[in-house]
N, C-alpha and C positions, 0 to 999 in steps of 0.2 A: 576542462579537458573534454574535447568532443568524443562522442561515443562512436565506436566503429561498428556499423551494422553489418559489415561483411564477415565478421568473425562468428564463431559458433555461439548461440545464446547460452547464458549462464543457467537460466531456468526456462524450461519449456513445459507449458501446461496444455494438454490436449484432451478436449472433451470431458473436462472434470465434472463429475456429478457428486453431490453430497446430499443424501436423503436421510431424514431422521424419522424412524417409525415411532409414532406416538402411542398407538394401540393397534389392534388387529386390522381395523378398518381405515386407519388414517395415517398417512405418511406426509411429512412436510418436505417438499422439494426445495431445499434452501439454496442449492446451486445446481443449475441444469445446463450441462453441455457447454462449459466455458473453456475457451482456448486463448492463450496469449503467450508471449515470451518476453524475457527480460535479459538484456545484454550486460556484459561486465561494465561496471562504472556508470550504469544508467539509472535514472529515477523514473519508475513507472507509477503513475498516479491512478488509483482505482477509486472512482467516484460513484455516488448513488445515494439515494435517501436511506434513512434508517430501515433496517429489515430487508435490504436488497441482496444481502449475502456477501458483503465485502469482507467482514471479519471472519466469516466461515471459510472463505477462500484462503485467507492468510493462515488460519489454523489448520486447514487441510494440507497446505503446502509444507508447513513445518511439522506436520504429522502429530498435532495434538488430537486431530480426528483422523480416522481411517477412511480414505476416500471410498465412496460407494462404487464409483466407476471412473474410467479415464486414466490418463497417464501423466505422471509428473517426472520429468527428467531434470535433475539438478547436478550441475558440474559433471556431466557425462554419465551419471549414475541414475538408474531407475529407482525412485523412492516411493512409488505409488503402492506397491504390494508389500509382502513380508520382506523385511530388510535383514541382512546379516548384521552381526554385532559390530563389525568394522564399519559398514555403511552407516549404521545408526550413530556410531561414535563420530564419524566424519561429519554427518549432518548436524549433530549437536554443536560441533565446533564452528563449522563453516556458515551456518545459518542461525541468526539470532532474531529475537522479537522484542520490540519496545511496546509495552501495553498501554491501553487507553488511560486507565486510572493509576497514577503513580503511587497512591497510597495503598490501594488494594493489592498491587503487585510487589510490594516490598514487605519483607517480614519485619513486623514492628519490634520483635525481640532480638534482632541481630543488628550489629553496628553496620554502618555504611561500608566499612572495609571488608567485613565478612560477606555482605550481600554481593558486592562487586567481585570479590575473590572466589565466590562459590564455584564458578565454572573452572577456574584454575585448579581448585582443590579436587574436583571430580575427575578432571582429565590429567592431573599431575603435570601442570605446565609451568613449574618453577623449580629452581635448583635448591633454594633454601628459604627459610622464613623471611630473611632480609630481602631476598630477590622478589618474593611475593609482595611484601610491603612496598618495595620500590615501584613495582609494576602498577600497583593499585594507586599509589600517590601520583604517578605520572599521568595516569588516565583521568584522575580527579582534576588535575591541572588542565588537561586537554579540554574537558567539558566545562571549564570555567568555575570550578569549585576549588577551595583551598585544601592543600594536603593535610592540614590539621583537622579537617572534617572527618578524617579516617575513623576516629573513634566515636563519632556521634550516631544517634539513632534517627530513623526516618521522621519521627514526630517533631524533631528539632529543626526541620527544614520547611521552607515554603513550597507551594505546589510546583513552581518552576524549577526550584532546586531539586526537588524529588524526581522530576522528570529527567533532569540531568544525570541523576544517579542511575536511573533506568537506562539512559543512553550509554553511560560509562560501563554498566554491567554487560550491555550488548557488545560494546567496542573492545573490551579487554580480550575477547576471544579472537580478535582480528578476523571477523567473518567476511565472506565474499558477498553475502546477501543479508540485508537487515530488513525485516518486515516491521514497518512502523504503523501500528494499528490505532488510528485516530489519536496519535500520541500528543496532539496539541489541543484537542477539543476541550479538555478540562481546564485549560489555562487562560489567563487574561490575554487580550489581543496584543498588548505590547510585549508580553512574555513569549507569546506564540512566535512573533517575528524573531526574537532572540534565539529561540530553540531551533527554528527552521534555518536561520543563518548559520548557526553552529553546525547543524547537520550537513549543510552545503559545504562548509569549510572542511569538515572531517572527510567528506567524500572526495574533495580535491586532493587531500593528503593520502588517503588510504585506497582510493579507487574502488571502494566497495559499491555494490548496487543496492538500491532501495526499492521496496514495494511500499509505496506511500498511500495508505488507506485513509480517506477523508471524505467529508461531505461539503467542505468549504472550497468551492470551486476557485475562488480568487487565490487561495493559498496553493492549491494544486497547480494552477497556471504558473505560479511563481517558481515552484520547485521542480516540476516534472518535465522530462524530455518527451515522454509519450503518455497518453491518457487512455484508460478504458472506462467506458460508461456502463454501469451495471444497473439493472432494474428487475426485480422479482426473480433474482437468480440467473438472469440471462445477460450475456455480454452483448450490448446493443450496438456499440460503436467503439472503434479504437483507431488511434492515429497519433501523429505528433501533436503537441500542444497547439502549434500554429494551424495545422489542418483542421482540428476539431473546432477551434475558436473562430477561424475564418469562414469555414463552410460546414456548419453542423447539418447533418442529413436527417437523423432520426427525430421525429416530433418530440420524443422524451428529452433528447439532448438539447434541442432548441428551447424547450420549456425550462430546463435547468439553467442554461446560459442567460435566458431572458430575466431570470430572477436575481442575477448579480446586480447589486446597487452600483450606480455610476457615481464616481467621486465628484463629478461636475454637477452642481445643482441644476443647471439649465438642461443638461442631457437627462438628468434623473427625472425631471418633470415630464419629459417626453417618453420616458421608458414605459413600454407596456409589457407586463409579465404574461407569458402565454400559459394557458392551463392545459394539463394533459391528464386524461383519465383512461387507464388501460381498458377498463370494462366497456367504455363507450367509444373507444377509438377505432374499433373494427380491425385492430391489428392482432394477429395470433403469433406470439413469439415462437411457438413450437414449429410453425410452418416456415419460418425464416431461415435463410442460409447466408453465409458470408458473401457479400458483394464488394468487389474492389472499386473504390472511388478513384483514387490516384495516390501514388507514392506509397506510404504505409497506412493509408486511410481505408478502413473497411467498415461496412455497416451490415447489420443482420436484418434481412427483410426478404420478401418475395420479389420476383422479377417485376411485377406490376407496381409494387410499392417503390422499388428502386427507380423505375422510370418516372413515376409521379414526383418523388422527392427530389430527384435530380433536376427536373424542370422547375420545381419550386425554388431550389437553391440557386439555379441560374437566374431566375427572375429577381430574386433578392439581391444577387450579385450585381445585376445591371442597375437596380434601383439605388442601392446604397452601398 
């Protein structure tokens, strides 16, 4: 189903800052002035190396962290400051998270049925215990597990199955936005494909939006409608998957894309990985502003950098 970009965004993040004060003299700027939006039914891929602030953004949006500064508008409601009880309850139902480590995020002392049904219990979303059990068994079936797994414990499942339990726990609330935080990185490659295909099928059915956080660019390319490239807490480039892959502007984005192995051995031999080091690059992220490339494609840089990178991208376009 094509995403309608003319409608109001489901999630709007404006100038998000998330700082952590370590001691009196030292503050970690985990996320610095990040803005993007996600539309209903869209998958927005957030990519960057470890420590770039991807997971922190996800946790700030779902309000596991209180944002230091900036604005988060979700489904027409401002959720960045102090929330009313009703807004918080709405948020807990309409936004769900799938965590990176399926074992660490599942309570080992609870059965799968109780883990998945916890949200239903808190928000009283069933009529009777039979209705509750029916809902849980239906969702187990939807994620490719057997209804008889209902009474089992997390340690009785494989990694891929445990991640399916995590997906079922998020889905049972029928959320509008699911934040998938590196949800496939702990799985084998063949299982990763199964889980991602499952997520795509579910999205077709439920029309929910995904914030897909990952560092595997080939997987992000496969699942995402639009991509945001993050480095050292700054959003460097954003655009549709085609725009980013066809004409990467920022040197960091170019270095990320050049590191993707080519499945063709002849092309793989010719591939040269570009290196990028922020300290020696001469780029200052704090001085950059959003520059419009075309369509939904934006890059954060100064006017001089934009001119230089545009010329480089044009040259590459004419060469190959």
